GULO-653667 format. One record per residue: residue number from 1; residue in three letters; x, y, z of N, C-alpha, C in turn. Coordinates in steps of 0.001 Angstrom, whole numbers, plus 500000, padded with zeros to 6 digits. Example, Ala and Ser with C-alpha at 12.3 -4.5 7.8 and 13.67 -1.06 7.14 Angstrom:
site seq = 1, type = ALA, n_X = 513190, n_Y = 494310, n_Z = 507800, ca_X = 512300, ca_Y = 495500, ca_Z = 507800, c_X = 513200, c_Y = 496700, c_Z = 507800
site seq = 2, type = SER, n_X = 512850, n_Y = 497750, n_Z = 507080, ca_X = 513670, ca_Y = 498940, ca_Z = 507140, c_X = 512900, c_Y = 500030, c_Z = 507870
This chain:
site seq = 1, type = UNK, n_X = 068857, n_Y = 334979, n_Z = 666598, ca_X = 068292, ca_Y = 336388, ca_Z = 665785, c_X = 069779, c_Y = 336920, c_Z = 665294
site seq = 2, type = UNK, n_X = 070211, n_Y = 336457, n_Z = 664323, ca_X = 071214, ca_Y = 336787, ca_Z = 663343, c_X = 071091, c_Y = 336950, c_Z = 662016
site seq = 3, type = UNK, n_X = 069730, n_Y = 337152, n_Z = 661656, ca_X = 069483, ca_Y = 337248, ca_Z = 660453, c_X = 070151, c_Y = 338669, c_Z = 659254
site seq = 4, type = UNK, n_X = 070734, n_Y = 339806, n_Z = 659655, ca_X = 071681, ca_Y = 340379, ca_Z = 659134, c_X = 073057, c_Y = 339619, c_Z = 658884
site seq = 5, type = UNK, n_X = 073442, n_Y = 338422, n_Z = 659738, ca_X = 074633, ca_Y = 337993, ca_Z = 659369, c_X = 074488, c_Y = 336653, c_Z = 658707
site seq = 6, type = UNK, n_X = 073774, n_Y = 336225, n_Z = 658843, ca_X = 073263, ca_Y = 334660, ca_Z = 658268, c_X = 073719, c_Y = 334464, c_Z = 656909
site seq = 7, type = UNK, n_X = 073083, n_Y = 335094, n_Z = 655959, ca_X = 073222, ca_Y = 334954, ca_Z = 654569, c_X = 074880, c_Y = 335018, c_Z = 654367
site seq = 8, type = UNK, n_X = 075566, n_Y = 335883, n_Z = 654780, ca_X = 077332, ca_Y = 335826, ca_Z = 654206, c_X = 077624, c_Y = 334617, c_Z = 654948
site seq = 9, type = UNK, n_X = 077403, n_Y = 334417, n_Z = 656210, ca_X = 077872, ca_Y = 332866, ca_Z = 656604, c_X = 077586, c_Y = 331990, c_Z = 655865
site seq = 10, type = UNK, n_X = 076354, n_Y = 331557, n_Z = 655604, ca_X = 075810, ca_Y = 330284, ca_Z = 654928, c_X = 076683, c_Y = 330546, c_Z = 653371
site seq = 11, type = UNK, n_X = 076866, n_Y = 331430, n_Z = 652952, ca_X = 077454, ca_Y = 331624, ca_Z = 651689, c_X = 078915, c_Y = 331085, c_Z = 651814
site seq = 12, type = UNK, n_X = 079551, n_Y = 331731, n_Z = 652663, ca_X = 081030, ca_Y = 331011, ca_Z = 653014, c_X = 081008, c_Y = 329675, c_Z = 653253
site seq = 13, type = UNK, n_X = 080332, n_Y = 328702, n_Z = 653991, ca_X = 080168, ca_Y = 327325, ca_Z = 653996, c_X = 079994, c_Y = 326973, c_Z = 652815
site seq = 14, type = UNK, n_X = 078872, n_Y = 327267, n_Z = 652003, ca_X = 078343, ca_Y = 326396, ca_Z = 650771, c_X = 079703, c_Y = 326859, c_Z = 649684
site seq = 15, type = UNK, n_X = 080281, n_Y = 327648, n_Z = 649596, ca_X = 081284, ca_Y = 328090, ca_Z = 648881, c_X = 082504, c_Y = 327228, c_Z = 649181
site seq = 16, type = UNK, n_X = 082637, n_Y = 326596, n_Z = 650257, ca_X = 084073, ca_Y = 326071, ca_Z = 650455, c_X = 084300, c_Y = 324964, c_Z = 649359
site seq = 17, type = UNK, n_X = 085798, n_Y = 324797, n_Z = 649241, ca_X = 086359, ca_Y = 323747, ca_Z = 648468, c_X = 086060, c_Y = 322549, c_Z = 648613
site seq = 18, type = UNK, n_X = 085956, n_Y = 322114, n_Z = 649973, ca_X = 085716, ca_Y = 320854, ca_Z = 650672, c_X = 083955, c_Y = 320723, c_Z = 650164
site seq = 19, type = UNK, n_X = 083663, n_Y = 320164, n_Z = 649269, ca_X = 082123, ca_Y = 319829, ca_Z = 649184, c_X = 081294, c_Y = 318790, c_Z = 649883
site seq = 20, type = UNK, n_X = 082217, n_Y = 317792, n_Z = 650358, ca_X = 081430, ca_Y = 316506, ca_Z = 650833, c_X = 081107, c_Y = 317037, c_Z = 652262
site seq = 21, type = UNK, n_X = 080375, n_Y = 317921, n_Z = 652818, ca_X = 080189, ca_Y = 318375, ca_Z = 654105, c_X = 078576, c_Y = 318122, c_Z = 654411
site seq = 22, type = UNK, n_X = 078605, n_Y = 318073, n_Z = 655449, ca_X = 077041, ca_Y = 318102, ca_Z = 655943, c_X = 076808, c_Y = 319717, c_Z = 656865
site seq = 23, type = UNK, n_X = 075921, n_Y = 320059, n_Z = 656468, ca_X = 075823, ca_Y = 321417, ca_Z = 657095, c_X = 074724, c_Y = 321508, c_Z = 657903
site seq = 24, type = UNK, n_X = 074678, n_Y = 321224, n_Z = 659197, ca_X = 073941, ca_Y = 321442, ca_Z = 660202, c_X = 073521, c_Y = 322613, c_Z = 660953
site seq = 25, type = UNK, n_X = 072521, n_Y = 323423, n_Z = 660768, ca_X = 072055, ca_Y = 324761, ca_Z = 661447, c_X = 071009, c_Y = 324484, c_Z = 662267
site seq = 26, type = UNK, n_X = 070958, n_Y = 325129, n_Z = 663620, ca_X = 070146, ca_Y = 324672, ca_Z = 664337, c_X = 069456, c_Y = 326149, c_Z = 664832
site seq = 27, type = UNK, n_X = 068471, n_Y = 326326, n_Z = 664601, ca_X = 067638, ca_Y = 327927, ca_Z = 664890, c_X = 067305, c_Y = 327309, c_Z = 666474
site seq = 28, type = UNK, n_X = 067729, n_Y = 328497, n_Z = 667382, ca_X = 067861, ca_Y = 328346, ca_Z = 668803, c_X = 066385, c_Y = 329259, c_Z = 669111
site seq = 29, type = UNK, n_X = 065328, n_Y = 329022, n_Z = 668690, ca_X = 064111, ca_Y = 329891, ca_Z = 668792, c_X = 064157, c_Y = 331321, c_Z = 668773
site seq = 30, type = UNK, n_X = 064802, n_Y = 331503, n_Z = 667390, ca_X = 065325, ca_Y = 332942, ca_Z = 666862, c_X = 063697, c_Y = 333635, c_Z = 666599
site seq = 31, type = UNK, n_X = 063838, n_Y = 334891, n_Z = 666959, ca_X = 062404, ca_Y = 335544, ca_Z = 666668, c_X = 062654, c_Y = 336652, c_Z = 665541
site seq = 32, type = UNK, n_X = 063539, n_Y = 336513, n_Z = 664742, ca_X = 063708, ca_Y = 337462, ca_Z = 663657, c_X = 063462, c_Y = 336355, c_Z = 662426
site seq = 33, type = UNK, n_X = 063929, n_Y = 336883, n_Z = 661175, ca_X = 063898, ca_Y = 336031, ca_Z = 660090, c_X = 064733, c_Y = 334849, c_Z = 659989
site seq = 34, type = UNK, n_X = 065636, n_Y = 334727, n_Z = 660817, ca_X = 066771, ca_Y = 333632, ca_Z = 660532, c_X = 066470, c_Y = 332264, c_Z = 660231
site seq = 35, type = UNK, n_X = 065350, n_Y = 331528, n_Z = 660685, ca_X = 064669, ca_Y = 330602, ca_Z = 660353, c_X = 064471, c_Y = 330442, c_Z = 658949
site seq = 36, type = UNK, n_X = 063303, n_Y = 331592, n_Z = 658469, ca_X = 062969, ca_Y = 331549, ca_Z = 657112, c_X = 064064, c_Y = 331736, c_Z = 656007
site seq = 37, type = UNK, n_X = 065215, n_Y = 332149, n_Z = 656513, ca_X = 066432, ca_Y = 332412, ca_Z = 655612, c_X = 067003, c_Y = 330999, c_Z = 655556
site seq = 38, type = UNK, n_X = 067124, n_Y = 330376, n_Z = 656791, ca_X = 068037, ca_Y = 328729, ca_Z = 656560, c_X = 066958, c_Y = 327987, c_Z = 655625
site seq = 39, type = UNK, n_X = 065666, n_Y = 328110, n_Z = 655921, ca_X = 064840, ca_Y = 327326, ca_Z = 654915, c_X = 064992, c_Y = 327628, c_Z = 653475
site seq = 40, type = UNK, n_X = 065112, n_Y = 328940, n_Z = 652957, ca_X = 065630, ca_Y = 329425, ca_Z = 651691, c_X = 066683, c_Y = 328646, c_Z = 651339
site seq = 41, type = UNK, n_X = 068065, n_Y = 328985, n_Z = 652030, ca_X = 069154, ca_Y = 328123, ca_Z = 651462, c_X = 068855, c_Y = 326662, c_Z = 651493
site seq = 42, type = UNK, n_X = 068129, n_Y = 326095, n_Z = 652425, ca_X = 068250, ca_Y = 324496, ca_Z = 652538, c_X = 067383, c_Y = 324033, c_Z = 651295
site seq = 43, type = UNK, n_X = 066560, n_Y = 324783, n_Z = 650709, ca_X = 065917, ca_Y = 324565, ca_Z = 649289, c_X = 066792, c_Y = 324298, c_Z = 648107
site seq = 44, type = UNK, n_X = 067957, n_Y = 325248, n_Z = 648292, ca_X = 068758, ca_Y = 324961, ca_Z = 647172, c_X = 070028, c_Y = 324563, c_Z = 647598
site seq = 45, type = UNK, n_X = 070270, n_Y = 324088, n_Z = 648795, ca_X = 071481, ca_Y = 323409, ca_Z = 649059, c_X = 071001, c_Y = 322048, c_Z = 649653
site seq = 46, type = UNK, n_X = 071200, n_Y = 320760, n_Z = 649062, ca_X = 070677, ca_Y = 319564, ca_Z = 649954, c_X = 071466, c_Y = 319429, c_Z = 651138
site seq = 47, type = UNK, n_X = 072849, n_Y = 319644, n_Z = 651193, ca_X = 073640, ca_Y = 319467, ca_Z = 652412, c_X = 073171, c_Y = 320167, c_Z = 653644
site seq = 48, type = UNK, n_X = 072396, n_Y = 320898, n_Z = 653511, ca_X = 071824, ca_Y = 321849, ca_Z = 654525, c_X = 070573, c_Y = 320867, c_Z = 655429
site seq = 49, type = UNK, n_X = 070878, n_Y = 320831, n_Z = 656689, ca_X = 069775, ca_Y = 320487, ca_Z = 657651, c_X = 069380, c_Y = 321212, c_Z = 658883
site seq = 50, type = UNK, n_X = 068389, n_Y = 321581, n_Z = 658952, ca_X = 067635, ca_Y = 322549, ca_Z = 659740, c_X = 067452, c_Y = 321720, c_Z = 661034
site seq = 51, type = UNK, n_X = 067678, n_Y = 322052, n_Z = 662059, ca_X = 067129, ca_Y = 321569, ca_Z = 663553, c_X = 066569, c_Y = 322928, c_Z = 664199
site seq = 52, type = UNK, n_X = 065672, n_Y = 322451, n_Z = 664786, ca_X = 065147, ca_Y = 323683, ca_Z = 665647, c_X = 064594, c_Y = 323317, c_Z = 667149
site seq = 53, type = UNK, n_X = 065250, n_Y = 324009, n_Z = 667881, ca_X = 065134, ca_Y = 323653, ca_Z = 669683, c_X = 063917, c_Y = 323867, c_Z = 669971
site seq = 54, type = UNK, n_X = 063373, n_Y = 323223, n_Z = 671064, ca_X = 061727, ca_Y = 323421, ca_Z = 671377, c_X = 061928, c_Y = 324740, c_Z = 672263
site seq = 55, type = UNK, n_X = 063072, n_Y = 325189, n_Z = 672899, ca_X = 063198, ca_Y = 326293, ca_Z = 673546, c_X = 064519, c_Y = 326893, c_Z = 673677
site seq = 56, type = UNK, n_X = 064473, n_Y = 328254, n_Z = 674026, ca_X = 065919, ca_Y = 328560, ca_Z = 673856, c_X = 067319, c_Y = 328082, c_Z = 674944
site seq = 57, type = UNK, n_X = 067961, n_Y = 327412, n_Z = 674298, ca_X = 069103, ca_Y = 326700, ca_Z = 675046, c_X = 070696, c_Y = 327476, c_Z = 675064
site seq = 58, type = UNK, n_X = 071453, n_Y = 327125, n_Z = 675925, ca_X = 072785, ca_Y = 327707, ca_Z = 675770, c_X = 073441, c_Y = 327346, c_Z = 674659
site seq = 59, type = UNK, n_X = 074566, n_Y = 327765, n_Z = 674298, ca_X = 075390, ca_Y = 327666, ca_Z = 673054, c_X = 075857, c_Y = 325842, c_Z = 673341
site seq = 60, type = UNK, n_X = 076134, n_Y = 325380, n_Z = 674493, ca_X = 076638, ca_Y = 324113, ca_Z = 674671, c_X = 075796, c_Y = 323179, c_Z = 674297
site seq = 61, type = UNK, n_X = 074175, n_Y = 323383, n_Z = 674915, ca_X = 073520, ca_Y = 322566, ca_Z = 674692, c_X = 073124, c_Y = 322486, c_Z = 673393
site seq = 62, type = UNK, n_X = 073305, n_Y = 323529, n_Z = 672446, ca_X = 072807, ca_Y = 323598, ca_Z = 671348, c_X = 074110, c_Y = 322953, c_Z = 670432
site seq = 63, type = UNK, n_X = 075122, n_Y = 322898, n_Z = 670912, ca_X = 076309, ca_Y = 322270, ca_Z = 669965, c_X = 076354, c_Y = 320853, c_Z = 670148
site seq = 64, type = UNK, n_X = 075978, n_Y = 320321, n_Z = 671378, ca_X = 075796, ca_Y = 319103, ca_Z = 671966, c_X = 074874, c_Y = 318569, c_Z = 671189
site seq = 65, type = UNK, n_X = 073715, n_Y = 319127, n_Z = 671047, ca_X = 072502, ca_Y = 318409, ca_Z = 669897, c_X = 073434, c_Y = 318200, c_Z = 668537
site seq = 66, type = UNK, n_X = 074018, n_Y = 319534, n_Z = 668063, ca_X = 074672, ca_Y = 319206, ca_Z = 666604, c_X = 075192, c_Y = 318079, c_Z = 666549
site seq = 67, type = UNK, n_X = 076262, n_Y = 317669, n_Z = 667726, ca_X = 077229, ca_Y = 316777, ca_Z = 667605, c_X = 076429, c_Y = 315194, c_Z = 667532
site seq = 68, type = UNK, n_X = 075240, n_Y = 315119, n_Z = 668291, ca_X = 074562, ca_Y = 313996, ca_Z = 668106, c_X = 073810, c_Y = 313880, c_Z = 667118
site seq = 69, type = UNK, n_X = 073403, n_Y = 314982, n_Z = 666204, ca_X = 073018, ca_Y = 314908, ca_Z = 665006, c_X = 073664, c_Y = 314605, c_Z = 663601
site seq = 70, type = UNK, n_X = 075053, n_Y = 314641, n_Z = 663818, ca_X = 076090, ca_Y = 314581, ca_Z = 663008, c_X = 076449, c_Y = 313118, c_Z = 662532
site seq = 71, type = UNK, n_X = 076762, n_Y = 313190, n_Z = 661273, ca_X = 076952, ca_Y = 311842, ca_Z = 660768, c_X = 078417, c_Y = 311702, c_Z = 660117
site seq = 72, type = UNK, n_X = 079081, n_Y = 312779, n_Z = 660252, ca_X = 080434, ca_Y = 312778, ca_Z = 659707, c_X = 081706, c_Y = 312616, c_Z = 660717
site seq = 73, type = UNK, n_X = 082805, n_Y = 312312, n_Z = 660281, ca_X = 083702, ca_Y = 311995, ca_Z = 661416, c_X = 084261, c_Y = 313240, c_Z = 661789
site seq = 74, type = UNK, n_X = 084372, n_Y = 314265, n_Z = 661296, ca_X = 085015, ca_Y = 315581, ca_Z = 661671, c_X = 083875, c_Y = 316593, c_Z = 662255
site seq = 75, type = UNK, n_X = 083834, n_Y = 317346, n_Z = 663063, ca_X = 082956, ca_Y = 318265, ca_Z = 663195, c_X = 083557, c_Y = 319792, c_Z = 663321
site seq = 76, type = UNK, n_X = 083229, n_Y = 320939, n_Z = 662762, ca_X = 083477, ca_Y = 322084, ca_Z = 662836, c_X = 082413, c_Y = 322864, c_Z = 663272
site seq = 77, type = UNK, n_X = 082772, n_Y = 323740, n_Z = 664311, ca_X = 081404, ca_Y = 324678, ca_Z = 664871, c_X = 081687, c_Y = 326028, c_Z = 664180
site seq = 78, type = UNK, n_X = 080775, n_Y = 326775, n_Z = 663677, ca_X = 080883, ca_Y = 328059, ca_Z = 663295, c_X = 079765, c_Y = 328654, c_Z = 663649
site seq = 79, type = UNK, n_X = 080118, n_Y = 329933, n_Z = 664251, ca_X = 078639, ca_Y = 330749, ca_Z = 664818, c_X = 078266, c_Y = 331662, c_Z = 663903
site seq = 80, type = UNK, n_X = 076865, n_Y = 332054, n_Z = 663432, ca_X = 076331, ca_Y = 332579, ca_Z = 662551, c_X = 076951, c_Y = 334096, c_Z = 662279
site seq = 81, type = UNK, n_X = 077721, n_Y = 334609, n_Z = 663142, ca_X = 078156, ca_Y = 335901, ca_Z = 662951, c_X = 079642, c_Y = 335646, c_Z = 662588
site seq = 82, type = UNK, n_X = 080119, n_Y = 334254, n_Z = 662459, ca_X = 081529, ca_Y = 334358, ca_Z = 661915, c_X = 081425, c_Y = 334584, c_Z = 660389
site seq = 83, type = UNK, n_X = 081322, n_Y = 335633, n_Z = 659808, ca_X = 080916, ca_Y = 336093, ca_Z = 658261, c_X = 082261, c_Y = 335721, c_Z = 657405
site seq = 84, type = UNK, n_X = 083356, n_Y = 335782, n_Z = 658229, ca_X = 084882, ca_Y = 335754, ca_Z = 657109, c_X = 085218, c_Y = 334270, c_Z = 657171
site seq = 85, type = UNK, n_X = 085208, n_Y = 333802, n_Z = 656276, ca_X = 085651, ca_Y = 332133, ca_Z = 655933, c_X = 086138, c_Y = 331937, c_Z = 654644
site seq = 86, type = UNK, n_X = 087376, n_Y = 331879, n_Z = 654663, ca_X = 088194, ca_Y = 331648, ca_Z = 653411, c_X = 087804, c_Y = 330461, c_Z = 652735
site seq = 87, type = UNK, n_X = 087778, n_Y = 330084, n_Z = 651484, ca_X = 087153, ca_Y = 329181, ca_Z = 650711, c_X = 087680, c_Y = 327835, c_Z = 650812
site seq = 88, type = UNK, n_X = 088748, n_Y = 327475, n_Z = 651228, ca_X = 089724, ca_Y = 326566, ca_Z = 651269, c_X = 089812, c_Y = 326090, c_Z = 652785
site seq = 89, type = UNK, n_X = 089104, n_Y = 326895, n_Z = 653798, ca_X = 089344, ca_Y = 326703, ca_Z = 655051, c_X = 089051, c_Y = 325295, c_Z = 655516
site seq = 90, type = UNK, n_X = 087725, n_Y = 324882, n_Z = 655303, ca_X = 087631, ca_Y = 323535, ca_Z = 655559, c_X = 088339, c_Y = 322380, c_Z = 655112
site seq = 91, type = UNK, n_X = 088609, n_Y = 322510, n_Z = 653906, ca_X = 089587, ca_Y = 321521, ca_Z = 653225, c_X = 091171, c_Y = 321470, c_Z = 654083
site seq = 92, type = UNK, n_X = 091540, n_Y = 322849, n_Z = 654311, ca_X = 092677, ca_Y = 322722, ca_Z = 654886, c_X = 092703, c_Y = 322217, c_Z = 656307
site seq = 93, type = UNK, n_X = 091574, n_Y = 322268, n_Z = 657088, ca_X = 091199, ca_Y = 321665, ca_Z = 658278, c_X = 091502, c_Y = 320243, c_Z = 658156
site seq = 94, type = UNK, n_X = 090683, n_Y = 319844, n_Z = 657305, ca_X = 090628, ca_Y = 318360, ca_Z = 656836, c_X = 091781, c_Y = 317797, c_Z = 656392
site seq = 95, type = UNK, n_X = 092485, n_Y = 318214, n_Z = 655890, ca_X = 093654, ca_Y = 317826, ca_Z = 655496, c_X = 094906, c_Y = 317728, c_Z = 656841
site seq = 96, type = UNK, n_X = 094544, n_Y = 318548, n_Z = 657622, ca_X = 095503, ca_Y = 318729, ca_Z = 658930, c_X = 094961, c_Y = 317400, c_Z = 659635
site seq = 97, type = UNK, n_X = 093589, n_Y = 317425, n_Z = 659851, ca_X = 092934, ca_Y = 316218, ca_Z = 660792, c_X = 093714, c_Y = 314748, c_Z = 659993
site seq = 98, type = UNK, n_X = 093381, n_Y = 314523, n_Z = 658703, ca_X = 094047, ca_Y = 313266, ca_Z = 658380, c_X = 095486, c_Y = 313190, c_Z = 658375
site seq = 99, type = UNK, n_X = 096148, n_Y = 313876, n_Z = 658207, ca_X = 097627, ca_Y = 313813, ca_Z = 658305, c_X = 097720, c_Y = 313528, c_Z = 659668
site seq = 100, type = UNK, n_X = 097306, n_Y = 314283, n_Z = 660772, ca_X = 097462, ca_Y = 313692, ca_Z = 662216, c_X = 096997, c_Y = 312513, c_Z = 662616
site seq = 101, type = UNK, n_X = 095768, n_Y = 312122, n_Z = 662162, ca_X = 095485, ca_Y = 310672, ca_Z = 662555, c_X = 096286, c_Y = 309796, c_Z = 661862
site seq = 102, type = UNK, n_X = 096799, n_Y = 310049, n_Z = 660720, ca_X = 097751, ca_Y = 308780, ca_Z = 660181, c_X = 099277, c_Y = 308855, c_Z = 660947
site seq = 103, type = UNK, n_X = 099574, n_Y = 310092, n_Z = 661168, ca_X = 100876, ca_Y = 309951, ca_Z = 661731, c_X = 101033, c_Y = 309602, c_Z = 663566
site seq = 104, type = UNK, n_X = 099704, n_Y = 310047, n_Z = 663978, ca_X = 099845, ca_Y = 309694, ca_Z = 665449, c_X = 098978, c_Y = 307997, c_Z = 666035
site seq = 105, type = UNK, n_X = 098443, n_Y = 307634, n_Z = 664791, ca_X = 097920, ca_Y = 306338, ca_Z = 665408, c_X = 097182, c_Y = 306179, c_Z = 666717
site seq = 106, type = UNK, n_X = 096533, n_Y = 307360, n_Z = 667039, ca_X = 096172, ca_Y = 307162, ca_Z = 668647, c_X = 096975, c_Y = 307477, c_Z = 669723
site seq = 107, type = UNK, n_X = 098230, n_Y = 307741, n_Z = 669121, ca_X = 099179, ca_Y = 308201, ca_Z = 670062, c_X = 099580, c_Y = 309548, c_Z = 670235
site seq = 108, type = UNK, n_X = 100040, n_Y = 310070, n_Z = 671268, ca_X = 100576, ca_Y = 311573, ca_Z = 671213, c_X = 101755, c_Y = 311839, c_Z = 670790
site seq = 109, type = UNK, n_X = 101338, n_Y = 312905, n_Z = 669614, ca_X = 102713, ca_Y = 313347, ca_Z = 668703, c_X = 103153, c_Y = 314523, c_Z = 669041
């Protein structure tokens, strides 16, 4: 039930400088217009995948479902009320992850 925030949140993800991303949105049995808004965005952006929980679950169960469904190497969680997100945030995080994995080679740095 985050329809008032969802559009701004999705816009900030869609506008990221890192474009090779999978956007998994999980509707946790919302009773407002959140699902309809997600569907509207998914029509215009093929990176968006919508999953719907069969019953309301806690945030951990919902995130674990997202992890199971994700195909990428790295995962970033964003809550729908996290509306301020700089356009290069994911690219910056990705760059740090790449540098860290090259540096450490599985060891602690």
